[in-house]
C-alpha positions in Angstrom: -26.5 19.6 -28.9 -24.5 18.6 -25.9 -23.1 20.9 -23.2 -19.7 21.2 -24.8 -21.2 22.2 -28.1 -23.5 24.7 -26.3 -20.5 26.3 -24.5 -18.4 26.3 -27.7 -21.3 27.9 -29.6 -21.6 30.7 -27.0 -17.8 31.3 -27.3 -17.9 31.2 -31.1 -20.8 33.7 -31.3 -19.1 35.9 -28.7 -15.9 35.9 -30.8 -17.9 36.6 -33.9 -19.6 39.6 -32.2 -16.1 40.8 -31.1 -14.8 40.7 -34.7 -13.4 37.2 -34.7 -10.8 37.3 -31.9 -11.2 37.1 -28.2 -8.7 37.2 -25.3 -8.6 34.6 -22.6 -9.1 37.4 -20.0 -12.4 38.3 -21.7 -13.6 34.7 -21.7 -12.8 34.3 -18.0 -14.6 37.5 -17.2 -17.7 36.8 -19.2 -18.0 33.0 -18.8 -16.9 30.5 -16.1 -13.8 28.2 -16.3 -16.0 25.3 -17.6 -16.1 27.2 -20.9 -12.4 26.5 -21.5 -12.4 22.8 -20.7 -10.6 20.4 -22.9 -13.8 19.2 -24.5 -14.9 22.7 -25.4 -11.5 23.5 -26.7 -11.6 20.5 -29.0 -14.8 21.9 -30.6 -13.3 25.4 -30.8 -10.2 24.0 -32.6 -12.4 23.0 -35.4 -13.6 26.5 -36.0 -10.6 28.6 -35.1 -7.2 28.6 -33.5 -5.7 29.5 -30.2 -2.4 31.2 -29.5 -0.4 32.6 -26.7 1.3 36.0 -26.3 3.1 34.7 -23.2 5.1 31.5 -22.6 3.7 30.7 -19.2 -0.1 30.9 -19.9 -1.9 28.8 -17.3 -4.3 27.5 -19.9 -1.9 27.2 -22.8 -3.4 30.0 -24.8 -4.2 33.7 -24.4 -6.4 34.3 -27.5 -8.8 32.6 -29.8 -9.4 33.6 -33.4 -12.1 32.2 -35.6 -11.1 30.8 -38.9 -13.0 31.6 -42.1 -15.0 28.4 -41.5 -15.7 29.6 -38.0 -16.9 33.0 -39.1 -19.2 31.4 -41.6 -20.4 28.9 -39.0 -21.2 31.8 -36.6 -23.0 33.8 -39.3 -25.2 30.7 -40.0 -26.1 30.4 -36.3 -23.7 27.6 -35.2 -25.2 24.4 -34.0 -28.6 26.0 -33.3 -28.7 27.3 -36.9 -27.8 23.9 -38.3 -30.6 22.2 -36.4 -33.0 24.8 -37.7 -31.8 24.4 -41.3 -32.1 20.6 -40.9 -35.7 21.0 -39.7 -36.5 23.3 -42.6 -35.0 20.8 -45.1 -37.2 18.0 -43.6 -40.3 20.2 -43.8 -39.4 21.1 -47.4 -39.0 17.4 -48.3 -42.3 16.5 -46.7 -44.0 19.3 -48.6 -42.5 18.1 -51.9 -43.7 14.6 -51.2 -47.2 15.8 -50.5 -47.2 17.9 -53.6 -46.0 14.9 -55.7 -48.8 12.7 -54.2 -51.4 15.4 -54.9 -50.1 15.6 -58.5 -50.4 11.9 -59.0 -53.9 11.8 -57.5 -55.0 14.6 -59.9 -53.7 12.5 -62.9 -56.1 9.7 -61.9 -59.1 12.0 -61.4 
C-alpha cells in the first residue's frame, strides 16, 4: 500500500465512522493538508464523491460522502483488509494443496 492509499484509507475509515459523510473542516482539523492532495483525492473519488456547499471553496469541495461501494470497502477494512483477505486465500489454497497431496499419498499406501 502506498502513502496515497494509506491516507485515503484513513479518510475512508474516518468517514465511515462518522456515518459516511465528512466535512472538509473536519479533515483539516484531524489530518494535515497532505491528506487532501490530488493523488489522495483520486483514490477517494473511487469510493465516494465530493461536493461543495460554497462556490469559492479553496480546495474545490467542502464535503466527502462515501458511496455504497465505499461503505462496503470500509466495512471490509479497506486496503489493509484486502491484503489480509488475500493472505488468507493464499493460506487456504496452500492448505488445500497439502490436503490433496496427502489424499493422493494415502491412495498409494
